Every structure is written in C-alpha cells, then in structure tokens.
C-alpha positions as CSV (number, residue, x, y, z in Angstrom):
1,M,-32.8,-12.7,-13.0
2,T,-30.2,-12.9,-10.4
3,D,-30.4,-10.5,-7.5
4,N,-27.3,-8.6,-8.0
5,T,-28.7,-7.7,-11.7
6,H,-32.3,-6.6,-10.0
7,L,-30.6,-4.7,-7.9
8,T,-28.0,-2.8,-11.0
9,E,-31.3,-2.4,-12.8
10,L,-33.3,-0.8,-10.0
11,A,-30.3,1.5,-9.5
12,K,-30.1,2.6,-13.0
13,H,-33.8,3.1,-13.0
14,L,-33.9,5.5,-9.5
15,F,-30.4,6.7,-10.7
16,A,-32.3,8.2,-14.5
17,Q,-35.0,9.7,-12.7
18,R,-32.6,12.1,-10.6
19,N,-32.4,14.5,-13.8
20,N,-36.0,13.6,-15.3
21,V,-38.5,17.0,-14.9
22,N,-41.0,14.6,-14.5
23,P,-39.6,11.7,-12.8
24,N,-41.3,8.4,-11.5
25,A,-38.8,6.5,-9.6
26,H,-41.3,3.7,-8.9
27,F,-40.0,0.6,-10.7
28,G,-42.4,-2.3,-11.3
29,A,-39.6,-5.1,-11.7
30,F,-38.4,-5.4,-8.4
31,T,-38.1,-3.9,-5.3
32,A,-35.5,-4.0,-2.6
33,Q,-36.6,-6.4,-0.3
34,N,-34.3,-5.3,3.2
35,I,-31.9,-2.5,4.0
36,D,-29.4,-4.3,3.1
37,Q,-30.3,-4.6,-0.5
38,A,-31.5,-0.7,-0.7
39,I,-28.2,0.5,0.7
40,T,-26.7,-1.8,-2.2
41,V,-29.0,0.1,-5.0
42,Q,-27.7,3.6,-2.9
43,Q,-24.3,2.2,-3.7
44,K,-24.8,1.5,-6.9
45,M,-26.6,4.6,-7.6
46,A,-23.0,6.4,-6.5
47,E,-21.0,3.7,-8.5
48,L,-23.1,5.8,-11.9
49,N,-22.6,9.3,-10.4
50,G,-18.7,8.6,-10.0
51,H,-18.6,11.0,-7.0
52,I,-20.6,10.8,-3.6
53,S,-20.1,14.9,-2.4
54,G,-21.7,13.7,1.2
55,W,-24.6,12.2,3.3
56,K,-27.5,12.2,5.0
57,C,-28.5,10.5,8.1
58,L,-30.4,10.5,11.7
59,V,-30.1,8.3,14.6
60,P,-31.6,4.9,13.9
61,Q,-35.2,5.2,14.6
62,A,-38.0,3.8,16.8
63,N,-39.8,1.8,14.0
64,D,-36.3,0.0,13.1
65,Q,-36.1,2.2,9.9
66,L,-32.2,3.2,9.1
67,I,-32.0,6.9,7.8
68,V,-29.2,7.1,5.4
69,A,-28.2,7.9,2.2
70,P,-25.3,9.8,-0.2
71,I,-26.3,12.7,-1.2
72,L,-24.4,12.3,-5.2
73,Q,-25.4,15.8,-6.6
74,A,-22.3,17.9,-6.5
75,A,-22.6,20.7,-3.2
76,E,-23.5,23.8,-3.9
77,R,-22.5,26.6,-2.1
78,G,-22.3,31.0,-2.8
79,Q,-25.2,33.0,-3.9
80,Q,-27.0,31.2,-6.1
81,C,-28.4,27.6,-5.9
82,S,-29.7,25.1,-8.4
83,I,-32.0,23.0,-7.6
84,I,-35.2,21.2,-9.4
85,P,-38.1,22.5,-8.6
86,T,-41.5,21.0,-7.3
87,I,-44.6,22.6,-9.2
88,K,-47.6,23.2,-6.3
89,D,-50.2,24.6,-7.9
90,E,-48.8,25.9,-11.1
91,Q,-45.9,27.6,-8.9
92,A,-42.5,26.5,-9.0
93,L,-41.0,26.1,-4.8
94,A,-37.6,25.1,-4.5
95,L,-38.1,22.6,-1.3
96,I,-35.6,23.0,1.5
97,E,-34.7,21.7,4.8
98,P,-32.2,23.8,7.5
99,E,-29.8,21.8,8.9
100,I,-26.0,21.7,10.2
101,A,-23.7,20.3,8.2
102,F,-20.3,18.4,9.3
103,I,-17.3,18.5,6.9
104,L,-14.6,15.6,6.8
105,G,-11.0,16.8,6.7
106,E,-9.7,13.3,6.4
107,D,-11.1,9.9,5.3
108,I,-12.8,7.3,7.1
109,E,-11.8,4.3,6.6
110,P,-13.7,1.3,6.7
111,Y,-14.0,-1.9,8.8
112,R,-13.4,-0.5,12.3
113,H,-14.7,1.0,14.7
114,Y,-14.5,4.6,15.6
115,S,-14.9,6.3,19.2
116,H,-16.7,9.8,19.3
117,Q,-13.4,11.5,19.7
118,E,-11.6,9.9,16.8
119,I,-15.0,11.0,14.8
120,D,-14.8,14.6,16.3
121,S,-11.5,14.9,15.2
122,A,-12.3,13.8,11.7
123,I,-15.0,16.6,11.7
124,N,-12.6,19.9,10.5
125,A,-15.6,22.0,9.8
126,T,-19.5,22.4,10.3
127,H,-22.1,24.7,8.9
128,M,-25.2,26.0,8.4
129,A,-26.6,24.0,5.5
130,L,-30.2,23.2,3.3
131,E,-31.0,19.8,2.2
132,L,-32.8,20.1,-1.4
133,I,-35.9,17.7,-1.5
134,Q,-36.9,16.3,-4.6
135,N,-39.6,14.1,-4.3
136,R,-39.2,11.5,-7.4
137,F,-42.1,9.8,-6.7
138,S,-45.7,9.7,-9.2
139,R,-47.9,12.0,-6.9
140,D,-50.3,8.7,-7.4
141,S,-47.6,5.8,-6.1
142,Q,-47.6,5.0,-2.4
143,P,-43.8,4.6,-2.2
144,S,-42.9,1.8,0.4
145,Y,-40.3,2.6,3.2
146,L,-37.6,0.3,1.4
147,Q,-38.8,2.3,-2.2
148,K,-38.0,5.1,-0.2
149,L,-34.7,4.6,1.2
150,A,-33.5,3.1,-2.5
151,D,-34.2,6.3,-4.4
152,G,-32.0,8.1,-1.3
153,L,-35.2,9.3,0.8
154,S,-35.6,13.1,-1.4
155,N,-32.5,13.8,-1.5
156,Q,-31.5,15.9,-4.4
157,G,-28.4,18.1,-2.9
158,V,-26.8,20.4,-0.2
159,Y,-26.4,23.8,-0.1
160,I,-22.9,24.0,2.1
161,G,-23.5,27.9,4.2
162,P,-21.4,29.7,6.2
163,Q,-19.1,28.2,8.4
164,I,-20.6,28.1,12.1
165,P,-18.0,27.5,15.0
166,K,-18.1,23.5,15.9
167,S,-19.0,24.2,19.8
168,V,-21.7,26.1,18.3
169,A,-23.2,23.7,16.0
170,Y,-22.7,20.8,18.8
171,Q,-25.1,22.4,21.0
172,A,-27.0,23.5,18.8
173,S,-30.2,21.1,19.8
174,H,-33.0,24.0,19.4
175,V,-32.3,26.4,16.6
176,D,-35.0,29.1,16.0
177,V,-35.2,29.7,12.3
178,V,-36.3,32.3,9.7
179,V,-37.0,32.0,6.6
180,T,-37.4,35.2,4.8
181,A,-38.8,35.7,0.9
182,N,-40.6,38.5,-1.1
183,N,-41.4,40.4,2.2
184,Q,-42.8,37.5,3.3
185,Q,-41.3,36.1,6.3
186,Q,-42.0,31.9,7.8
187,S,-40.9,31.3,11.7
188,F,-40.0,28.1,13.5
189,N,-39.1,27.2,16.8
190,G,-36.2,24.9,15.7
191,K,-35.4,21.2,17.7
192,H,-32.9,18.9,16.0
193,P,-34.6,15.5,16.0
194,C,-32.2,13.9,17.4
195,E,-31.2,15.8,20.2
196,L,-28.0,16.8,19.0
197,P,-26.9,16.9,15.1
198,Q,-23.9,15.6,15.6
199,L,-25.1,12.1,17.6
200,P,-26.3,11.2,13.9
201,V,-22.4,11.5,12.5
202,Y,-21.1,9.1,15.0
203,W,-24.0,6.3,14.0
204,M,-23.1,6.6,10.7
205,I,-19.6,6.5,9.6
206,N,-19.7,3.5,12.2
207,Y,-22.5,1.5,10.7
208,L,-21.3,2.8,6.8
209,A,-17.5,1.5,7.8
210,Q,-18.6,-2.0,8.9
211,K,-20.8,-2.0,5.5
212,G,-17.2,-1.9,4.2
213,V,-18.0,1.7,2.8
214,K,-15.3,4.5,2.5
215,L,-15.7,7.8,3.5
216,S,-13.5,10.8,1.9
217,A,-12.3,14.3,2.4
218,G,-14.9,16.7,1.8
219,Q,-17.9,15.1,2.1
220,A,-20.5,16.7,3.9
221,I,-22.9,15.2,6.5
222,I,-26.4,16.7,6.9
223,T,-28.4,15.1,9.8
224,G,-31.5,15.9,10.0
225,S,-34.0,19.2,9.3
226,Y,-34.8,22.1,12.5
227,C,-38.1,22.5,11.1
228,G,-39.2,19.7,8.2
229,V,-39.2,20.7,4.8
230,V,-39.9,24.7,4.2
231,N,-41.6,25.8,0.6
232,V,-39.4,28.9,-0.6
233,P,-39.7,30.6,-4.4
234,M,-37.6,30.3,-7.2
235,A,-35.2,32.9,-8.7
236,T,-36.1,35.7,-5.7
237,E,-33.4,36.3,-3.2
238,V,-34.2,33.9,0.0
239,S,-33.2,34.7,3.8
240,I,-32.7,32.1,5.9
241,E,-31.8,33.0,9.3
242,Y,-30.1,30.9,12.6
243,K,-31.5,32.9,15.5
244,D,-28.5,33.6,17.6
245,I,-26.1,31.6,14.9
246,D,-25.4,33.4,11.7
247,Q,-28.0,34.2,8.6
248,F,-26.8,34.1,4.5
249,S,-28.9,34.5,1.3
250,V,-29.3,32.4,-1.8
251,R,-31.2,32.6,-5.1
252,F,-32.8,29.0,-6.2
253,V,-32.5,28.6,-10.0
254,D,-34.2,25.9,-12.0
255,A,-31.6,23.1,-12.8
256,F,-32.9,22.4,-16.3
C-alpha cells in the first residue's frame, strides 16, 4: 500500500467514528507518521464530509506540537444545540469549551502571505462560542499527539453564540466565565491560552495558505478555551456568561 492509500483508509475510519455511539478512533493498521500526514488525513475527512464549517487552532506550542483542525459538523445556533454526549457515571453530559469565534467575511486564497491587517479586514464578525467536545478514542487506549491531531483534536462541532464587538474580542485576554445549570454555578477566572484570541488566527491562516488550503467566507475560527472543558447536563437550560461582555442560554440535546 502507498502512503496515500494508508492515509485514505485512516481518514475513512476516523470519519466513521464521528457518528458512532461508541466510537473508537484507534486504527491498528496505520498511524500518521508526522504532522503533514495528520493534516492530510484531516483534509481527506473534510472531502468525505463535503464541507468545512470552521477551524480550531492555537499558536504553535513550545513542544513543537501544532493545534489546528477543521470543524466538520455544521455550526449550531439558537436556543438548542445538538451534541453527542459523553457518558460519565451513567449520566449523559455535554462537554463544552467557552471560546470566541472569528467569522470570515471573505475567502482566503492559498499560496500567499497575509498581514495581520489583511486578516483583520477579512474577519467580519466575532461571537461568543462553544467548542463541542467528543473523545473518540476508547478509554483503554492512550492515543499519541499525532493520532489525536489526525482525528481532529476531539472537536465534534461549534456553537455560535451572540455577536460581540470586534474591539472587545480583540482585547479579551482575560474573561471570567460563569456557567449555570439546575441552579448550580461553575465559576472560572478565565485566561486565554494564547494571550489574545486573535493571535492563533494570524498564525493558522498563513500556515494553511502555505499548505494550499483555501478558507471560505462564513467559516468560524475558534482559538482556545478560557477555562478548559466544562461538563454540563443534557436537556437542561444552561446559562453561559462572559463577565462584562454578554451571556446566553442554550439547551443541549442528543444528536442521535
């Protein structure tokens, strides 16, 4: 088998896990051997899916790991959000990460370099957002970084919340987050993992452009959680507040 055939088979396997009640993204026949192969697998999954609704990213990490992956599921909006829950202690939970989304207002063509100013101009809206998390590896497996990268870094989708001013988003290095459900409150002294939420956008757009990847108008780019993963109950109104910015409520329902 050629490397391309291996990568195609891996992409088919990983893509199938995204709509599996009991997913197992481990693929014994072949594992991505480097970052380029993992990104290729991501792109092959996007081809199988037919579209990309957004991207998740951070700035490059100190250990040389890259955090970048396409969001394949159509973006969720409104008072209800479909999600594949995680079962913990026989309870179904929605796993979410409070973030900021940058919405592209125009296509980003590949094979050229973009200045910060050009990228700022291409972003036509910023929103409160939730990354929807799904661990697709079985509990008894210990996936490597490259396995997780090829799989899409636990992303199953994105929820787009209220629009906020770009000036506010661009200064949001610290955001205190309050999540309330069933009269129980979880409070976080939120700090963006990359100092400012727009910095990963600058890096990712030029990284993907160099690799020949076109980004499309309407895609949402999320750039890291202010408080890691938050577990919330299903089928219950959940209130999410970014202190001094805005808040919204959403109910998570089982995608199946």
